[in-house]
C-alpha positions in Angstrom: 0.1 0.0 -0.1 1.5 3.3 -1.0 -0.7 5.5 1.3 -2.4 5.2 4.8 -5.5 7.1 4.1 -8.0 4.4 3.0 -10.1 7.0 1.1 -7.1 8.3 -0.8 -5.6 4.9 -1.4 -9.0 3.5 -2.8 -9.3 6.6 -5.2 -5.9 5.9 -6.6 -6.4 2.3 -7.0 -9.8 2.9 -8.8 -8.3 5.6 -11.2 -5.3 3.2 -12.1 -7.8 0.4 -12.6 -10.0 2.6 -14.8 -7.2 3.3 -17.1 -6.2 -0.2 -17.3 -9.7 -2.2 -17.4 -7.7 -5.6 -17.7 -9.8 -7.0 -14.7 -13.3 -6.0 -15.9 -14.7 -9.5 -16.3 -13.5 -10.9 -12.9 -16.6 -9.2 -10.7 -19.1 -6.4 -10.3 -16.6 -3.9 -9.1 -15.1 -3.3 -12.3 -17.9 -2.9 -14.4 -19.4 -0.3 -12.0 -16.0 1.4 -11.7 -16.3 2.0 -15.7 -19.2 4.2 -15.1 -17.4 6.6 -13.6 -14.6 8.9 -14.6 -14.1 10.3 -10.9 -14.5 8.7 -7.4 -16.5 10.4 -4.7 -16.2 9.4 -1.4 -20.0 7.8 -1.9 -19.0 5.9 -5.0 -15.6 4.3 -3.3 -17.8 3.3 -0.2 -20.4 1.7 -2.7 -17.6 -0.2 -4.8 -15.7 -1.4 -1.5 -18.7 -3.2 -0.3 -19.5 -4.5 -3.8 -16.0 -6.1 -3.7 -16.3 -9.9 -2.8 -12.6 -10.2 -2.1 -12.1 -13.0 -4.6 -8.6 -11.4 -5.2 -8.5 -12.3 -8.9 -7.6 -9.0 -9.6 -4.7 -8.9 -7.3 -3.2 -11.8 -8.8 -3.7 -10.7 -12.4 -2.4 -7.3 -11.8 0.5 -5.9 -13.8 0.9 -3.3 -11.3 0.9 -5.1 -8.1 3.7 -5.3 -6.0 6.7 -5.3 -6.5 5.7 -2.8 -9.3 6.3 0.7 -8.2 2.5 1.3 -8.2 2.1 -1.3 -5.6 -1.4 -1.6 -6.4 -3.5 -3.9 -4.0 -7.2 -3.6 -4.8 -8.5 -6.3 -2.5 -6.6 -4.7 0.5 -7.5 -1.2 -0.4 -11.2 -2.1 -0.6 -11.1 -4.2 2.6 -9.8 -1.2 4.6 -12.3 0.8 3.2 -15.0 -1.5 4.1 -14.0 -1.7 7.8 -14.1 2.0 7.7 -17.6 2.0 6.4 -18.8 -0.1 9.1 -17.5 2.2 11.8 -18.6 5.5 9.9 -22.1 4.1 9.4 -22.7 2.6 12.9 -25.7 3.7 14.8 -25.4 4.7 17.5 -22.3 6.3 16.6 -20.4 4.9 19.8 -20.6 1.7 18.4 -18.1 2.9 15.5 -15.4 3.7 18.0 -15.7 0.0 19.4 -15.7 -1.6 15.9 -12.0 -1.6 16.0 -12.0 -3.9 19.2 -14.8 -6.0 17.5 -13.2 -9.5 18.4 -12.2 -8.3 21.9 -16.0 -7.1 22.3 -17.6 -10.4 20.8 -15.5 -12.5 23.3 -16.4 -10.6 26.1 -20.2 -10.6 25.2 -20.3 -14.2 24.6 -18.5 -15.0 27.7 -20.5 -12.7 30.0 -23.8 -13.5 28.6 -22.9 -17.4 28.9 -21.6 -17.1 32.8 -24.8 -14.7 33.5 -27.1 -17.2 32.0 -25.6 -20.2 33.8 -25.1 -18.6 37.0 -28.8 -17.3 36.9 -30.0 -20.7 36.2 -27.9 -22.3 39.1 -29.3 -19.5 41.4 -33.0 -19.6 40.5 -33.6 -23.5 39.7 -33.6 -25.8 42.5 -31.0 -28.5 42.3 -33.5 -31.1 42.2 -35.1 -29.6 38.9 -31.9 -28.6 37.2 -30.1 -31.8 37.4 -33.0 -34.2 36.8 -33.8 -36.0 33.6 -36.8 -34.7 31.8 -38.6 -36.1 28.8 -41.4 -35.4 26.5 -42.9 -32.1 25.7 -42.0 -29.1 27.8 -39.1 -30.5 29.1 -36.9 -27.6 28.7 -39.5 -25.3 30.3 -39.2 -27.0 33.4 -35.6 -26.0 33.7 -36.1 -22.4 32.2 -39.5 -20.9 32.0 -40.9 -20.0 28.7 -40.9 -16.1 29.4 -37.3 -16.2 30.8 -36.1 -17.9 27.7 -38.0 -15.9 25.1 -38.1 -12.1 26.5 -34.1 -11.8 26.7 -34.1 -12.9 23.2 -36.7 -10.9 22.1 -35.0 -7.8 23.5 -31.6 -8.7 21.9 -33.0 -9.3 18.7 -34.7 -6.1 18.7 -31.4 -4.5 19.5 -29.6 -5.9 16.7 -32.3 -5.2 14.3 -32.6 -1.4 15.2 -28.8 -0.7 15.3 -27.8 -2.7 11.9 -31.1 -1.5 10.5 -30.5 2.1 11.1 -26.7 1.7 10.0 -27.8 0.3 6.5 -30.3 3.3 6.1 -27.4 5.6 6.7 -25.2 3.7 4.1 -28.0 3.6 1.5 -28.2 7.4 1.8 -24.5 7.7 1.7 -24.5 5.9 -1.6 -27.0 8.6 -2.9 -30.1 6.6 -3.2 -33.5 7.2 -2.1 -36.0 5.3 -0.2 -38.0 4.7 -3.5 -35.5 2.7 -5.2 -34.8 0.7 -2.0 -38.6 -0.4 -1.9 -38.5 -1.7 -5.8 -38.7 -5.2 -5.8 -37.1 -5.5 -9.1 -33.6 -4.6 -8.1 -34.0 -7.0 -5.0 -34.9 -10.0 -7.1 -31.6 -9.5 -9.1 -29.6 -8.9 -5.9 -31.3 -11.8 -4.3 -30.2 -14.1 -7.2 -26.6 -12.9 -7.0 -26.7 -13.6 -3.0 -28.3 -17.1 -3.4 -25.7 -18.1 -6.1 -22.6 -16.3 -4.4 -22.1 -15.2 -8.1 -19.2 -12.8 -7.3 -17.2 -15.5 -5.4 -16.9 -17.2 -8.7 -13.9 -15.0 -9.6 -15.1 -14.9 -13.4 -15.9 -18.5 -13.2 -12.5 -20.3 -12.0 -13.4 -19.4 -8.5 -11.5 -17.2 -6.1 -7.8 -17.0 -5.7 -8.2 -17.9 -2.1 -6.6 -18.7 0.1 -3.4 -18.3 -2.4 -2.9 -17.8 -5.9 -4.5 -20.9 -7.2 -8.1 -20.9 -8.4 -10.5 -22.6 -6.0 -14.2 -22.6 -5.5 -13.8 -23.9 -1.8 -14.5 -20.4 -0.4 -17.7 -20.2 -2.4 -18.8 -23.6 -1.1 -18.1 -22.9 2.5 -19.9 -19.9 2.3 -22.8 -21.7 0.8 -22.9 -24.1 3.6 -23.0 -21.1 6.1 -25.6 -19.2 4.2 -28.0 -21.9 3.4 -27.1 -23.5 7.0 -28.6 -20.4 8.5 -31.7 -20.3 6.7 -32.4 -23.7 7.4 -31.9 -23.0 11.2 -34.3 -20.1 10.7 -36.9 -22.2 9.2 -36.3 -24.6 12.0 -36.9 -21.9 14.6 -40.0 -20.5 12.6 -41.6 -24.0 12.5 -40.9 -24.5 16.1 -42.7 -21.3 16.9 -45.8 -22.4 14.9 -46.1 -25.8 16.7 -45.6 -24.1 19.9 -48.1 -21.0 19.6 -50.5 -22.4 17.1 -50.4 -26.4 17.6 -49.6 -26.2 21.2 -47.1 -28.8 20.5 -44.3 -27.9 23.1 -40.5 -28.4 22.6 -38.2 -30.5 22.7 -39.4 -32.3 19.5 -38.5 -35.9 18.5 -35.5 -36.2 16.2 -37.7 -37.0 13.1 -39.5 -33.8 13.4 -39.6 -30.9 11.0 -37.7 -28.4 13.4 -35.2 -30.8 14.4 -34.4 -32.4 11.1 -33.9 -28.9 9.6 -32.2 -27.6 12.7 -29.6 -30.7 12.4 -28.7 -30.2 8.6 -28.5 -26.4 9.2 -26.2 -26.6 12.2 -24.0 -29.2 10.4 -23.7 -26.7 7.5 -22.8 -23.9 9.5 -20.5 -25.7 11.6 -18.7 -27.2 8.4 -18.6 -24.0 6.7 -17.4 -22.1 9.6 -14.5 -24.5 10.4 -13.8 -24.7 6.8 -13.6 -21.0 6.7 -11.3 -20.4 9.6 -9.0 -23.4 7.9 -8.7 -20.9 4.8 -8.0 -17.8 6.9 -5.2 -19.4 8.7 -3.7 -20.6 5.2 -4.7 -17.4 3.2 -1.9 -15.0 1.6 -1.9 -12.2 4.1 -0.7 -9.5 1.7 -4.0 -8.8 -0.4 -6.2 -8.7 3.1 -6.5 -6.2 5.7 -4.8 -7.6 8.9 -7.0 -5.7 11.3 -10.1 -7.6 10.3 -8.7 -11.2 10.8 -9.9 -11.0 14.6 -13.1 -10.0 13.5 -13.6 -12.9 10.9 -12.2 -15.5 13.2 -14.5 -14.5 16.3 -17.6 -14.5 13.9 -16.7 -18.1 12.8 -15.7 -19.2 16.2 -18.8 -18.0 17.9 -21.2 -19.6 14.8 -19.1 -23.0 15.7 -19.7 -22.8 19.5 -23.5 -22.1 19.0 -23.7 -25.3 16.5 -21.4 -27.4 18.9 -23.2 -26.8 21.9 -26.7 -26.9 20.3 -25.5 -30.5 19.2 -24.4 -31.4 22.4 -27.8 -30.4 23.8 -29.6 -32.3 21.4 -27.5 -35.5 22.1 -27.8 -35.2 26.1 -31.2 -33.6 26.5 -32.6 -36.6 28.1 -29.9 -36.9 30.9 -29.3 -34.9 33.8 -26.8 -32.4 32.2 -29.8 -31.0 29.9 -30.4 -28.1 32.1 -26.8 -26.7 32.3 -26.3 -27.4 28.8 -29.2 -25.5 28.0 -28.4 -22.5 30.0 -24.9 -22.6 28.1 -26.4 -23.0 24.7 -28.8 -19.7 25.2 -25.8 -17.9 26.7 -23.7 -18.4 23.7 -26.6 -17.4 21.4 -27.7 -14.3 23.7 -23.9 -13.0 23.3 -23.9 -13.4 19.5 -27.0 -11.4 19.3 -25.7 -8.6 21.7 -22.3 -8.7 19.7 -24.1 -8.6 16.1 -23.9 -4.8 15.4 -19.9 -4.8 16.2 -19.2 -8.2 14.4 -18.3 -9.2 10.9 -21.9 -10.5 10.0 -22.7 -7.0 9.2 -20.8 -7.4 6.0 -23.6 -9.5 4.7 -26.3 -6.7 4.8 -23.7 -4.1 3.5 -22.8 -6.1 0.6 -26.5 -7.1 -0.1 -27.2 -3.1 -0.3 -24.5 -2.7 -2.5 -25.6 -5.2 -5.0 -29.0 -3.8 -5.0 -27.3 -0.5 -5.9 -25.5 -2.3 -8.8 -28.7 -3.8 -10.0 -30.1 -0.4 -10.2 -27.2 0.8 -12.0 -27.0 -2.3 -14.5 -30.8 -2.2 -15.2 -30.7 1.5 -15.5 -28.0 1.2 -18.0 -29.6 -1.6 -20.0 -32.5 0.5 -20.7 -30.5 3.3 -21.8 -29.0 1.2 -24.6 -32.3 -0.3 -25.7 -33.2 0.1 -29.2 -35.9 2.9 -30.1 
């Protein structure tokens, strides 16, 4: 990197790339870049979040180190993304903590787990906590339903408010109005790109990740985490329907739809998270922002802990250890929810909005070139 200012470095990189245009087929960034002659802070913020860090441009670049231009587009984009998360944070105090995201996440998960376990040990009689409970409502005999649900509703509302408000600031910063954000046409295209993880393909050959060799491993592992998360969300939604409308109380049998989907989703998240951590350890550090490595590892570690504790609870739910394992699992999940606004998970919604903005540009550009 030539400069220490992420804005100036990203502007310099895009100016050089716009003159060269060798990498225009690699991802969405370069066609979007070619629509501009100059690059405002809003443009750079948009382009940096549109970047999926496939690194194809770095290894193909004739101006990359040791060339005197020292061009490193993936790192410039990564540093500007981190700056975006800090500057767009709501409330603004969160932005000052974003640089210590991994530490905050660790403290949040550990504190929430210790608080949940200690509260359970203090409030639940020993003969109840360490007894074997089976059948419907077994979980609620240890931790009452309101005590289990209310804290998570509060934490979920906190995450939705902070991340949602930050995304709205980001959308406005990109110079977009709410009308375009509500247009379903642009979301349909962005959702197709997300579902296929199109821009982790590096132009079709895969990412240059963890090293220079082309590989689809990162794309497949992200797919495991993404679709695993959707399966877990579906499992939770179906379990809520069973509980509130059919009056079927958890825990449910292994063959039931909520448990089956949860097992498949949890296995996907666990395998994907562990695989991505392995790639992080093996990756070439030059085209990356070293300050974000802790943020990446902390998110993947927490996701792995949630899944591992959930599987352990499922395995031992008919034993006397169920109560403590339930408290540990709920504590880890609660800490994760608390840390969402400061964690790496925010990159997903930011990147999605950049894809929506890209869809607006592409569809508008296509209409301009239609024959009259």
